[in-house]
Backbone as CSV, one residue per row, in Angstrom:
resi,resn,N_x,N_y,N_z,CA_x,CA_y,CA_z,C_x,C_y,C_z
1,MET,1.022,-1.421,-0.204,-0.098,0.186,0.102,0.979,1.140,-0.193
2,PRO,0.607,2.164,-1.097,1.522,3.572,-0.896,1.312,4.104,0.359
3,GLU,2.398,4.616,0.713,2.502,5.721,1.733,2.832,7.181,1.428
4,PRO,2.347,7.937,2.206,2.796,9.550,1.820,4.176,9.716,1.872
5,LEU,4.724,10.604,1.160,6.329,10.790,0.891,6.701,12.129,0.989
6,ILE,7.656,12.640,1.511,8.448,13.839,1.724,9.712,13.622,0.794
7,ALA,9.759,14.330,-0.411,11.079,14.089,-1.258,11.763,15.360,-1.548
8,LEU,12.864,15.461,-1.569,13.513,16.761,-1.818,14.492,16.398,-2.944
9,ASP,14.184,17.244,-4.100,15.417,17.418,-5.134,16.132,18.353,-4.833
10,TRP,17.508,18.044,-4.142,18.363,18.991,-3.401,19.501,19.193,-4.317
11,GLY,19.522,20.173,-5.195,20.623,20.577,-5.844,21.748,21.380,-5.487
12,THR,22.422,21.933,-6.505,23.820,22.885,-5.982,23.337,24.070,-5.431
13,THR,22.390,24.820,-6.236,22.129,25.930,-5.842,20.757,26.087,-5.393
14,ARG,19.833,24.966,-5.687,18.407,25.260,-5.327,17.761,23.850,-4.744
15,ALA,16.832,24.056,-3.950,16.305,22.726,-3.409,14.392,22.887,-3.473
16,ARG,14.143,21.865,-4.167,12.708,21.629,-4.061,12.195,20.418,-3.338
17,ALA,11.099,20.751,-2.267,10.729,19.979,-1.480,8.905,19.733,-1.920
18,TYR,8.777,18.363,-1.765,7.178,17.880,-2.093,6.895,17.116,-1.067
19,LEU,5.442,17.276,-0.401,4.863,16.425,0.457,3.948,15.696,-0.867
20,ILE,4.221,14.398,-0.967,3.514,13.827,-1.906,2.479,12.524,-1.131
21,SER,1.229,12.806,-1.889,0.236,11.791,-1.075,0.507,10.154,-1.685
22,GLU,-0.524,9.547,-0.741,-0.467,8.196,-1.160,-0.621,7.999,-2.741
23,SER,-1.777,8.834,-3.334,-2.007,8.748,-4.782,-0.987,9.195,-5.705
24,GLY,-0.081,9.877,-5.176,1.016,10.355,-6.047,0.873,11.656,-6.455
25,GLU,0.017,12.607,-5.474,-0.200,13.947,-5.898,0.690,14.683,-4.972
26,ALA,1.440,15.793,-5.499,2.183,16.731,-4.773,1.126,17.750,-4.148
27,VAL,0.825,17.434,-2.904,-0.147,18.419,-2.271,0.533,19.406,-1.538
28,GLN,1.758,19.657,-1.537,2.241,20.855,-1.141,3.841,20.994,-1.799
29,LYS,4.331,22.070,-1.875,5.677,22.169,-2.626,6.457,23.451,-2.115
30,ARG,7.697,23.357,-1.832,8.472,24.562,-1.573,9.639,24.222,-2.323
31,LEU,10.092,25.856,-2.701,11.199,25.852,-3.531,12.208,27.126,-2.860
32,ALA,13.373,26.802,-2.685,14.269,27.629,-1.987,15.664,27.682,-2.665
33,ASP,16.227,28.928,-2.602,17.508,29.017,-3.185,18.646,28.581,-1.874
34,GLN,18.256,27.414,-1.717,19.202,26.868,-0.591,19.879,25.508,-0.848
35,GLY,20.816,25.406,-2.226,21.198,24.254,-2.483,22.343,23.915,-1.636
36,ILE,23.119,22.946,-1.766,24.070,22.239,-1.118,25.282,23.184,-0.912
37,GLN,25.632,24.155,-1.924,26.757,25.227,-1.619,26.419,26.402,-0.617
38,SER,25.170,26.222,-0.176,25.046,27.141,0.930,24.661,26.589,2.306
39,VAL,24.887,25.146,2.237,24.663,24.531,3.732,26.252,24.402,4.232
40,PRO,26.360,24.844,5.537,27.704,24.588,6.045,27.898,23.112,6.660
41,ALA,28.882,22.656,6.757,29.152,21.565,7.463,28.542,21.152,8.499
42,GLY,27.756,20.069,8.656,26.831,19.583,9.919,25.613,20.472,9.693
43,GLY,25.404,21.301,8.831,23.973,21.995,8.873,22.911,21.489,8.270
44,TYR,22.877,20.198,7.539,21.983,19.667,6.898,20.623,19.341,7.562
45,PRO,20.532,19.066,8.867,19.322,18.697,9.596,18.610,20.051,9.833
46,ALA,19.400,21.119,9.889,18.810,22.475,10.208,18.330,23.053,8.821
47,ALA,19.096,22.736,7.953,18.668,23.219,6.431,17.237,22.481,6.009
48,PHE,17.210,21.200,6.314,15.965,20.416,6.145,14.737,20.844,6.770
49,GLU,15.144,21.251,8.036,14.001,21.881,8.914,13.555,23.041,8.404
50,ALA,14.410,23.852,7.688,14.089,25.175,7.375,13.502,24.894,5.968
51,LEU,13.708,24.024,5.263,13.098,23.861,3.882,11.811,23.039,3.844
52,ALA,11.690,22.009,4.611,10.521,21.107,4.926,10.217,20.684,6.003
53,GLY,10.667,21.475,7.131,10.333,20.889,8.682,8.715,21.179,8.708
54,ASP,8.056,22.024,8.133,6.532,22.127,8.067,5.747,20.919,7.280
55,LEU,6.412,20.246,6.554,5.961,18.838,5.599,5.967,17.790,6.621
56,ARG,7.218,17.992,7.383,7.445,16.663,8.127,6.432,16.809,9.358
57,ARG,5.982,17.933,9.974,4.924,18.013,10.899,3.553,17.769,10.449
58,ALA,3.389,18.020,9.038,1.994,17.852,8.337,1.602,16.152,8.230
59,ALA,2.856,15.705,7.916,2.773,14.135,7.907,4.107,13.503,8.444
60,PRO,3.881,13.436,9.761,4.973,12.765,10.658,5.276,11.499,10.243
61,GLU,4.303,10.699,9.475,4.289,9.254,9.308,5.103,9.044,7.768
62,ALA,5.255,10.105,7.070,5.811,10.138,5.696,7.343,9.601,5.892
63,ALA,7.567,8.719,4.771,8.976,8.412,4.540,9.789,9.527,3.966
64,ILE,11.133,9.817,4.206,11.719,11.181,3.717,12.706,10.394,2.850
65,VAL,12.854,11.032,1.582,14.043,10.778,0.564,14.501,11.879,-0.085
66,LEU,15.805,12.072,-0.328,16.694,13.131,-0.528,17.342,12.642,-1.993
67,ALA,16.906,13.360,-3.021,17.716,12.921,-4.387,18.630,14.235,-4.768
68,GLY,19.414,13.933,-5.700,20.203,15.089,-6.361,21.593,15.288,-5.541
69,MET,22.429,16.426,-5.658,23.530,16.704,-5.226,23.853,16.810,-3.732
70,VAL,22.648,16.677,-3.038,22.761,16.170,-1.406,23.635,14.858,-1.052
71,GLY,23.758,14.069,-2.269,24.086,12.856,-1.953,25.779,12.739,-2.727
72,SER,26.126,13.798,-3.054,27.639,14.162,-3.749,28.683,14.331,-2.732
73,ARG,29.729,14.114,-3.111,30.920,14.211,-2.234,31.066,15.734,-1.552
74,ASN,30.162,16.789,-2.246,30.056,17.844,-1.393,28.961,18.097,-0.949
75,GLY,28.245,17.079,-0.340,26.837,16.996,-0.189,26.939,16.908,1.260
76,TRP,25.728,16.145,2.066,25.692,15.743,3.153,26.419,14.557,3.577
77,VAL,26.125,13.393,2.990,26.914,12.252,2.751,27.001,11.656,1.485
78,GLU,28.273,11.162,1.168,28.237,10.591,-0.330,27.606,9.332,-0.423
79,ALA,26.755,9.403,-1.330,25.988,8.006,-1.666,26.883,7.333,-2.961
80,PRO,27.553,6.434,-2.920,28.554,5.938,-4.127,27.785,5.849,-5.282
81,TYR,28.258,6.116,-6.432,27.497,5.817,-7.717,26.916,4.207,-7.811
82,VAL,25.938,4.084,-8.396,25.827,2.746,-8.831,26.050,2.524,-10.506
83,ALA,26.828,1.636,-10.875,27.507,1.430,-12.093,26.215,0.969,-12.916
84,CYS,26.231,1.267,-14.206,25.259,1.127,-15.235,25.756,-0.296,-15.669
85,PRO,24.979,-1.135,-16.272,23.365,-1.021,-16.202,22.935,-1.142,-15.007
86,ALA,21.697,-0.335,-14.671,21.264,-0.255,-13.238,19.806,-0.373,-13.379
87,SER,19.065,-1.153,-12.222,17.510,-1.138,-12.332,17.017,-0.338,-11.231
88,PRO,15.659,0.246,-11.279,15.310,0.973,-10.276,15.588,0.266,-8.944
89,GLU,15.537,-1.089,-8.684,15.509,-1.703,-7.533,16.985,-1.545,-7.315
90,GLU,18.172,-1.619,-8.209,19.495,-1.807,-7.445,19.749,-0.022,-7.090
91,ILE,19.147,0.750,-7.945,19.395,2.199,-7.373,18.951,2.376,-5.846
92,ALA,17.718,1.874,-5.387,16.687,2.292,-4.212,17.877,1.317,-3.256
93,ALA,18.476,0.203,-3.603,18.892,-0.632,-2.631,20.387,0.041,-2.242
94,ALA,20.892,1.036,-2.961,22.238,1.714,-2.505,21.804,3.081,-2.116
95,GLY,20.763,3.053,-1.405,20.390,4.601,-0.817,21.128,4.336,0.410
96,ILE,21.545,5.761,1.134,22.122,5.829,2.219,21.205,6.406,3.529
97,ALA,21.018,6.015,4.370,20.366,6.312,5.508,21.172,7.420,6.430
98,VAL,20.258,8.386,6.716,20.761,9.493,7.586,19.841,10.078,8.732
99,ASP,20.316,10.350,9.916,19.741,11.089,10.882,19.216,12.392,10.851
100,LEU,17.918,12.774,10.503,17.719,14.435,10.511,17.420,14.897,12.027
101,ALA,16.819,14.126,13.062,16.951,14.335,14.203,16.610,12.841,14.971
102,ALA,16.394,12.981,16.080,16.177,11.923,17.033,14.947,11.396,16.541
103,GLY,15.014,10.063,16.070,13.718,9.188,15.796,13.312,9.323,14.281
104,THR,13.983,10.656,13.551,13.668,11.027,12.008,14.849,10.387,11.280
105,ARG,14.660,9.385,10.415,15.571,9.219,9.105,15.070,9.738,7.955
106,ALA,16.166,9.641,6.991,16.033,9.995,5.657,16.909,9.042,4.922
107,THR,16.507,9.025,3.563,17.467,8.264,2.813,17.823,8.984,1.587
108,ILE,19.280,9.170,1.432,19.572,9.815,0.279,20.030,8.847,-0.842
109,LEU,19.685,9.073,-1.973,19.566,8.314,-3.137,20.954,8.342,-3.915
110,PRO,21.588,7.455,-4.209,22.780,7.534,-5.261,22.652,8.076,-6.602
111,GLY,23.592,8.347,-7.179,23.772,8.570,-8.618,24.050,7.257,-9.224
112,LEU,24.320,7.687,-10.722,24.789,6.641,-11.699,26.002,7.004,-12.264
113,SER,26.819,5.812,-12.320,28.044,6.034,-13.296,28.238,5.004,-14.565
114,CYS,28.842,5.598,-15.428,28.730,4.772,-16.738,30.259,4.832,-17.575
115,ASP,30.568,3.801,-17.799,31.962,3.741,-18.691,31.793,3.067,-19.669
116,ASP,31.585,3.907,-20.672,30.907,3.296,-22.405,32.321,3.642,-23.057
117,GLY,33.403,3.537,-22.761,34.477,4.194,-23.314,35.181,5.333,-22.787
118,ALA,34.165,5.977,-22.144,34.743,7.521,-21.484,33.507,7.355,-20.103
119,PHE,34.269,7.463,-19.356,33.641,7.585,-17.816,32.507,8.692,-17.848
120,ASP,31.520,8.560,-17.174,30.567,9.679,-16.901,29.647,9.213,-15.672
121,VAL,29.364,10.524,-15.148,28.135,10.203,-13.966,27.004,11.099,-14.056
122,MET,25.935,10.714,-13.306,24.849,11.722,-13.110,24.568,11.475,-11.684
123,ARG,23.671,12.385,-11.126,23.420,12.539,-9.730,21.954,13.378,-9.850
124,GLY,20.963,12.542,-9.505,19.585,13.510,-9.630,18.613,13.146,-10.750
125,GLU,19.466,13.105,-12.015,18.608,12.870,-13.244,18.104,11.414,-13.385
126,GLU,18.887,10.488,-12.808,18.327,9.092,-12.692,17.137,8.824,-11.896
127,THR,16.925,9.611,-10.979,15.306,9.674,-10.515,14.430,10.338,-11.845
128,LEU,14.511,11.184,-12.518,13.737,11.621,-13.536,13.729,10.371,-14.512
129,VAL,14.743,9.863,-14.846,14.705,8.582,-15.974,13.667,7.513,-15.463
130,VAL,13.894,7.199,-14.039,13.060,6.207,-13.517,11.721,6.293,-13.454
131,GLY,11.290,7.752,-13.375,9.780,8.269,-13.570,9.421,8.009,-14.800
132,LEU,9.873,8.035,-15.900,9.501,7.587,-16.872,8.831,6.430,-17.285
133,GLY,9.219,5.462,-16.439,8.686,4.179,-16.544,8.812,3.470,-17.634
134,LEU,9.945,3.524,-18.221,10.092,2.868,-19.594,10.730,1.682,-19.612
135,ALA,10.195,0.678,-20.193,10.872,-0.666,-20.513,12.009,-0.594,-21.539
136,ASP,11.870,0.179,-22.644,13.114,0.273,-23.460,12.824,1.873,-24.033
137,GLY,13.795,2.280,-24.370,13.738,3.820,-25.013,15.174,4.495,-24.645
138,LEU,14.972,5.958,-25.360,15.837,6.626,-24.974,15.463,7.920,-24.581
139,ALA,16.202,8.681,-23.698,15.566,9.804,-22.926,16.635,11.024,-22.945
140,CYS,16.147,12.028,-23.230,16.888,13.339,-23.049,16.500,14.309,-22.143
141,LEU,17.508,14.557,-21.429,17.297,15.615,-20.048,17.915,16.907,-20.477
142,PRO,17.450,17.943,-21.056,18.273,19.043,-21.553,18.595,19.780,-19.961
143,GLY,19.757,20.623,-20.169,20.144,21.434,-19.025,21.721,21.959,-19.094
144,THR,22.091,22.459,-18.053,23.312,23.029,-17.899,24.318,21.648,-18.747
145,HIS,24.251,20.781,-18.181,24.968,19.477,-18.605,23.840,18.435,-19.033
146,SER,23.279,18.434,-20.301,22.367,17.683,-20.674,22.752,16.021,-20.691
147,LYS,21.810,15.208,-20.247,21.892,13.918,-20.131,21.145,13.093,-21.094
148,TRP,21.679,12.243,-21.797,20.995,11.263,-22.525,21.186,9.871,-22.050
149,ALA,19.959,9.039,-21.751,20.071,7.801,-21.083,19.255,6.723,-21.656
150,GLU,19.997,5.649,-22.136,19.382,4.307,-22.740,18.918,3.507,-21.685
151,ILE,17.568,3.041,-21.954,16.835,2.033,-21.181,16.482,1.009,-22.008
152,ARG,17.076,-0.233,-21.547,16.749,-1.471,-22.070,16.213,-2.478,-21.034
153,GLY,14.997,-3.098,-21.219,14.639,-4.178,-20.160,14.201,-3.340,-18.830
154,GLY,14.026,-2.237,-18.870,13.819,-1.384,-17.567,14.876,-1.113,-16.729
155,ARG,15.991,-1.331,-17.481,17.347,-0.952,-16.563,17.956,0.333,-17.675
156,ILE,18.522,1.341,-16.772,19.652,2.138,-17.451,20.935,1.738,-17.729
157,THR,20.927,1.448,-19.192,21.994,0.684,-19.602,23.385,1.284,-19.591
158,ARG,23.176,2.631,-20.245,24.245,3.486,-20.364,23.675,5.019,-20.584
159,PHE,24.637,6.035,-20.467,24.234,7.439,-20.409,25.256,8.258,-21.054
160,ALA,25.158,9.409,-21.454,26.175,10.518,-21.925,25.678,11.747,-21.658
161,SER,26.669,12.608,-21.140,26.391,13.793,-20.948,27.116,14.950,-21.927
162,PHE,26.243,16.197,-22.002,26.659,16.845,-23.224,26.817,18.352,-22.372
163,MET,27.848,19.269,-22.382,27.874,20.584,-21.683,27.233,21.586,-22.598
164,THR,25.888,21.386,-23.083,25.337,22.295,-24.144,25.035,23.616,-23.463
165,GLY,24.348,23.354,-22.130,23.979,24.720,-21.665,24.910,25.288,-21.224
166,GLU,25.988,24.912,-20.559,27.199,25.616,-20.331,27.981,26.436,-21.333
167,VAL,28.113,25.481,-22.488,28.524,26.069,-23.469,28.081,27.258,-24.153
168,TYR,26.629,26.991,-24.136,25.664,28.127,-24.616,26.034,29.340,-23.826
169,GLY,26.205,29.637,-22.475,26.435,30.535,-21.454,27.663,31.173,-21.997
170,LEU,28.730,30.366,-22.212,30.172,30.943,-22.584,30.288,31.591,-23.861
171,LEU,29.349,31.116,-24.697,29.367,31.590,-26.161,28.662,32.897,-25.947
172,ARG,27.156,32.556,-25.633,26.456,33.929,-25.450,27.139,34.987,-24.805
173,ASN,27.633,34.857,-23.580,27.956,35.947,-22.722,29.325,36.295,-22.577
174,HIS,30.425,35.308,-22.976,31.624,35.451,-22.841,32.579,35.502,-23.768
175,SER,32.058,35.216,-24.987,32.768,35.151,-26.524,32.591,36.339,-27.055
176,ILE,33.496,36.658,-28.341,33.144,37.645,-29.282,31.819,37.862,-29.667
177,LEU,30.995,36.604,-29.600,29.656,36.869,-30.231,28.795,37.687,-29.136
178,ALA,29.345,37.950,-28.009,28.365,38.836,-27.124,28.368,40.133,-27.340
179,ARG,29.432,40.370,-28.159,29.415,41.793,-28.245,28.429,42.206,-29.211
180,LEU,28.068,41.506,-30.239,26.857,41.801,-31.125,25.313,41.314,-30.632
181,ALA,25.309,40.413,-29.748,24.036,40.116,-29.176,23.154,40.876,-28.445
182,GLU,21.775,40.856,-28.451,20.881,41.679,-28.184,20.086,40.822,-27.449
183,GLU,18.737,41.336,-26.682,17.585,40.656,-26.235,16.776,40.433,-27.281
184,PRO,16.466,39.130,-27.598,15.515,38.787,-28.751,14.071,39.221,-28.679
185,SER,13.383,39.393,-29.737,11.927,39.541,-29.801,11.392,38.182,-30.228
186,GLY,10.195,38.095,-30.323,9.625,36.856,-30.916,10.032,36.538,-32.247
187,GLU,10.040,37.580,-33.216,10.462,37.514,-34.551,12.217,37.067,-34.469
188,ASP,12.840,37.944,-33.772,14.387,37.459,-33.397,14.566,35.848,-33.196
189,ALA,13.759,35.477,-32.299,13.728,34.148,-31.786,13.459,33.022,-32.808
190,ARG,12.389,33.172,-33.556,12.131,32.488,-34.500,13.110,32.454,-35.868
191,ASP,13.646,33.742,-36.159,14.915,33.751,-37.044,16.100,33.098,-37.004
192,GLY,16.444,33.218,-35.437,17.646,32.746,-35.026,17.459,31.489,-34.784
193,ALA,16.570,30.819,-34.344,16.277,29.120,-34.161,16.530,28.370,-35.574
194,ALA,15.697,29.250,-36.515,15.790,28.367,-37.891,17.140,28.476,-38.613
195,ARG,17.810,29.828,-38.480,19.303,29.720,-38.905,20.131,29.027,-38.153
196,GLY,19.894,28.700,-36.886,20.781,27.847,-36.136,20.790,26.372,-36.519
197,LEU,19.520,25.886,-36.625,19.203,24.564,-37.128,19.992,24.583,-38.796
198,ALA,19.630,25.271,-39.254,20.166,25.262,-40.911,21.633,25.228,-40.681
199,ALA,22.410,26.109,-39.742,23.990,26.050,-39.718,24.336,24.503,-39.206
200,ALA,23.632,24.092,-38.268,24.005,22.713,-37.658,24.030,21.607,-38.847
201,ALA,23.385,21.642,-39.859,23.003,20.875,-40.777,24.254,20.837,-41.780
202,ARG,25.067,22.158,-41.716,26.275,22.196,-42.845,27.364,21.364,-42.129
203,PRO,28.058,20.935,-43.551,29.194,19.869,-42.807,30.273,20.344,-42.104
204,ALA,30.579,21.698,-41.991,31.879,22.047,-41.310,32.261,21.912,-39.935
205,GLY,30.957,21.726,-39.103,30.928,21.310,-37.748,30.717,22.475,-36.827
206,LEU,30.524,22.439,-35.530,30.019,23.355,-34.794,31.037,24.599,-34.640
207,LEU,32.436,24.545,-34.704,33.182,25.564,-34.553,33.160,26.568,-35.841
208,ASN,32.788,25.850,-36.920,32.830,26.910,-38.048,31.140,27.677,-37.839
209,ALA,30.379,26.646,-37.441,28.765,27.196,-37.480,28.561,28.211,-36.488
210,ALA,29.261,28.181,-35.374,29.328,29.181,-34.325,29.466,30.381,-34.821
211,PHE,30.593,30.528,-35.636,31.105,32.029,-35.963,30.370,32.486,-36.784
212,ALA,29.217,31.958,-37.552,28.142,32.644,-38.429,27.266,33.434,-37.386
213,ALA,27.283,33.198,-36.176,26.310,34.224,-35.352,27.107,35.466,-35.101
214,ARG,28.152,35.641,-35.484,28.846,37.015,-35.779,28.881,37.194,-37.418
215,THR,29.435,36.537,-38.096,29.144,37.015,-39.436,27.835,37.198,-40.143
216,GLU,26.823,36.377,-39.606,25.558,36.874,-40.383,25.109,38.302,-39.862
217,VAL,25.281,38.642,-38.615,25.255,40.078,-37.992,25.792,41.033,-38.942
218,LEU,27.178,40.945,-38.831,28.146,41.623,-39.707,27.550,42.060,-41.135
219,ALA,27.132,41.103,-41.432,26.520,41.038,-43.071,25.186,41.738,-43.265
220,GLY,24.554,42.052,-42.089,23.258,42.606,-42.115,22.071,41.206,-42.567
221,ARG,22.374,40.253,-42.157,21.239,39.391,-42.651,20.669,38.613,-41.486
222,MET,20.956,39.202,-40.208,20.667,38.652,-39.029,20.775,39.588,-37.984
223,SER,19.781,39.945,-36.938,19.564,40.897,-36.008,20.356,40.443,-34.989
224,GLY,21.004,41.374,-34.001,21.495,40.963,-32.894,20.965,40.352,-31.610
225,GLY,19.590,40.567,-31.722,18.838,39.650,-31.069,18.500,38.293,-31.527
226,ALA,18.615,37.896,-32.648,18.651,36.231,-33.044,19.955,35.662,-32.686
227,VAL,21.270,36.273,-31.985,22.510,35.535,-31.556,21.816,34.462,-30.744
228,GLY,21.441,34.753,-29.546,21.167,33.755,-28.477,20.408,32.614,-29.129
229,PRO,19.326,32.798,-29.720,18.341,31.957,-30.445,19.154,30.916,-31.446
230,PHE,20.201,31.611,-32.207,20.851,30.928,-33.057,21.652,30.032,-32.455
231,LEU,22.522,30.348,-31.442,23.446,29.466,-30.776,22.501,28.401,-29.925
232,SER,21.443,28.755,-29.475,20.803,27.628,-28.567,20.238,26.588,-29.573
233,ALA,19.643,26.865,-30.730,19.159,25.926,-31.709,20.437,25.127,-32.364
234,LEU,21.524,25.848,-32.463,22.550,25.138,-33.161,23.188,24.260,-32.039
235,LEU,23.378,24.538,-30.742,24.095,23.620,-29.716,22.959,22.478,-29.555
236,ALA,21.589,22.655,-29.495,20.701,21.694,-29.233,20.917,20.564,-30.573
237,ALA,20.919,21.115,-31.875,21.125,20.143,-32.888,22.384,19.661,-32.839
238,GLN,23.450,20.291,-32.566,24.825,19.489,-32.433,24.653,18.439,-31.425
239,GLU,23.899,18.608,-30.227,23.795,17.721,-29.138,22.942,16.368,-29.866
240,ILE,22.213,16.926,-30.296,21.107,15.497,-30.923,22.100,14.890,-31.798
241,ALA,22.694,15.260,-32.599,23.646,14.936,-33.494,24.868,13.956,-33.004
242,GLY,25.168,14.454,-31.778,26.072,13.538,-30.984,25.429,12.394,-30.376
243,ALA,24.571,12.474,-29.992,23.421,11.390,-29.330,23.271,10.411,-30.242
244,GLN,22.929,10.822,-31.337,22.446,9.938,-32.550,23.827,8.953,-32.758
245,ALA,24.658,9.508,-32.857,26.314,8.850,-33.191,26.385,7.928,-32.034
246,LEU,25.972,8.188,-30.811,26.634,7.311,-29.737,25.609,6.154,-29.689
247,PHE,24.105,6.379,-29.728,23.174,5.599,-29.273,22.423,5.285,-30.480
248,GLY,22.693,5.494,-31.855,21.901,4.904,-32.890,20.969,5.774,-33.141
249,ARG,20.438,5.795,-34.584,19.354,6.568,-34.939,17.853,6.169,-34.401
250,THR,17.188,6.716,-33.770,15.994,6.268,-33.388,14.658,7.292,-33.716
251,GLY,13.632,6.841,-33.714,12.610,7.685,-34.356,11.662,8.232,-33.018
252,ARG,11.911,7.938,-31.921,11.523,8.537,-30.637,12.322,8.808,-29.782
253,ILE,12.053,9.988,-29.139,12.626,10.563,-27.905,11.737,10.834,-26.675
254,HIS,12.001,10.391,-25.391,11.357,10.902,-24.347,12.272,11.941,-23.781
255,LEU,11.589,13.156,-24.041,12.126,14.378,-23.799,11.743,14.905,-22.317
256,VAL,12.789,15.023,-21.387,12.194,15.734,-19.926,12.541,17.200,-19.638
257,ALA,11.551,17.892,-20.089,11.819,19.238,-20.079,10.434,20.042,-20.123
258,ASP,10.454,21.200,-19.948,9.531,22.143,-19.822,9.830,23.515,-20.325
259,GLY,8.997,24.555,-20.695,9.246,25.844,-20.983,10.092,25.829,-22.137
260,ILE,11.221,26.749,-22.232,11.884,27.237,-23.503,12.725,26.070,-23.946
261,LEU,13.083,25.219,-22.765,13.800,24.018,-23.457,13.013,23.069,-24.078
262,ALA,11.763,22.891,-23.722,11.001,21.774,-24.345,10.778,22.450,-25.585
263,GLU,10.408,23.873,-25.953,10.119,24.322,-27.016,11.342,24.009,-28.159
264,SER,12.757,24.610,-27.541,13.912,24.452,-28.224,14.308,23.142,-28.690
265,TYR,14.361,22.390,-27.903,14.580,20.948,-28.072,13.563,20.177,-28.795
266,GLY,12.499,20.276,-28.790,11.093,19.740,-29.525,11.241,20.212,-30.885
267,ALA,11.800,21.396,-31.215,11.847,21.623,-32.677,13.273,21.429,-33.304
268,ALA,14.386,20.829,-32.406,15.441,20.641,-33.180,15.230,19.092,-33.403
269,LEU,14.647,18.195,-32.315,14.337,16.947,-32.651,13.087,16.609,-33.871
270,ALA,12.373,17.484,-33.751,11.359,17.561,-34.981,12.246,17.710,-36.678
271,ALA,13.191,18.869,-36.315,13.980,19.130,-37.499,14.817,17.883,-38.028
272,ALA,15.084,17.039,-37.022,15.888,15.894,-37.125,15.107,14.745,-37.543
273,GLY,13.658,14.849,-37.708,12.603,14.103,-38.061,12.454,12.968,-36.948
274,ILE,12.499,13.319,-35.602,12.284,12.438,-34.656,11.026,12.936,-33.834
275,GLU,10.317,11.850,-33.437,9.023,11.941,-32.687,9.306,12.257,-31.279
276,VAL,8.579,13.139,-30.433,9.039,13.506,-29.365,7.917,13.231,-28.280
277,ALA,8.116,12.712,-27.187,7.277,12.471,-26.130,7.747,13.257,-24.987
278,VAL,6.877,14.246,-24.651,7.572,15.213,-23.400,6.644,15.062,-22.180
279,THR,7.794,15.170,-20.940,7.225,14.830,-19.814,8.122,15.979,-18.821
280,ALA,7.173,16.597,-18.103,7.967,17.841,-17.285,8.528,17.361,-16.319
281,PRO,9.595,17.848,-16.002,10.662,17.223,-15.036,10.063,17.236,-13.606
282,GLU,9.024,18.036,-13.202,8.420,17.754,-11.835,7.637,16.474,-11.777
283,ALA,6.960,16.209,-12.729,6.020,14.767,-13.269,7.054,13.850,-13.223
284,ALA,7.985,13.665,-13.676,9.094,12.688,-13.907,9.860,12.508,-12.602
285,PHE,10.152,13.676,-11.950,10.925,13.332,-10.441,9.880,12.723,-9.496
286,ILE,8.589,13.105,-9.456,7.665,12.616,-8.491,7.399,11.168,-8.498
287,ALA,7.084,10.756,-9.904,6.769,9.222,-10.454,8.315,8.548,-9.885
288,GLY,9.701,9.171,-10.292,10.668,8.261,-9.849,10.938,8.185,-8.601
289,VAL,10.671,9.284,-7.762,11.004,9.112,-6.223,10.142,8.344,-5.607
290,ARG,8.825,8.307,-6.320,7.945,7.340,-5.700,8.249,5.842,-5.807
291,ARG,8.647,5.690,-7.175,9.121,4.308,-7.442,10.216,3.783,-6.605
292,LEU,11.166,4.547,-6.528,12.623,4.490,-5.730,12.133,4.190,-4.416
293,ALA,11.371,5.303,-3.596,10.987,4.901,-2.406,10.271,3.573,-1.952
294,ALA,9.446,3.084,-3.011,8.917,1.728,-2.687,9.708,0.663,-2.391
295,GLY,11.245,0.731,-3.069,12.021,-0.291,-3.212,12.938,-0.117,-2.043
296,LEU,12.982,1.178,-1.108,14.045,1.277,-0.216,13.528,0.406,0.976
297,ALA,14.733,-0.131,1.576,14.655,-1.069,2.877,14.191,-0.245,3.994
298,ARG,13.164,-0.744,4.688,12.293,-0.237,5.611,13.044,-0.492,7.158
């Protein structure tokens, strides 16, 4: 029988806390700029109280599960990575118990590692992948360090990370391209995205295509407001091409994103002829953490 659950998605800069009912509904939510980098040594019980103490008092019988960077080497207690291929049951079994207060325990979920020729890690995204409930498929989780995960037989068999969001920030804000970039209008966004996707299809590769974000503006063929959308579309398309090279051509991708990322990646995947199934990150997290919590040792 499902039980109520208090779950925290505790990252580097932010934390999201949820009180999840027996039926799987997030009945209360908390969001705070109180990621692990703002928590001093020994301060996690107090930080949990500030973030979710009221949720605990509202549901004292609820299990408590912490996911994300809270289990990293720089977090509360390091929860060692589980090597791929890994099932939800194997991920749950590797959870680390911690004490929040007298008589109050929580479980920190581990991350995953993968050695598919190059060593890679994820921490937090595995919960979202589990939340998709896939038997077989390929999932894309865009972000600062995007993750692509392959699922076979219900297990996460391998994955790869792409520094797409971080490289976008560097090019858009700290390269020569930033000198011509302006805030985009709706028309700028559409034009820049279309040009970025077209540039990604040219054979010279990313380093050549990225420079066109400057030369197209110098030539008067693109506005400064289109520079950011150009780069965003270009990098997303390059990421998709890289993932296809690694995992093989597939006709359907499970995209875990919302807002502008869902729009940008949805357009880039469609341009590549790939069908997209979109799941919001919050929905994937809640489904995943519930599934993993059900497998924890009591």
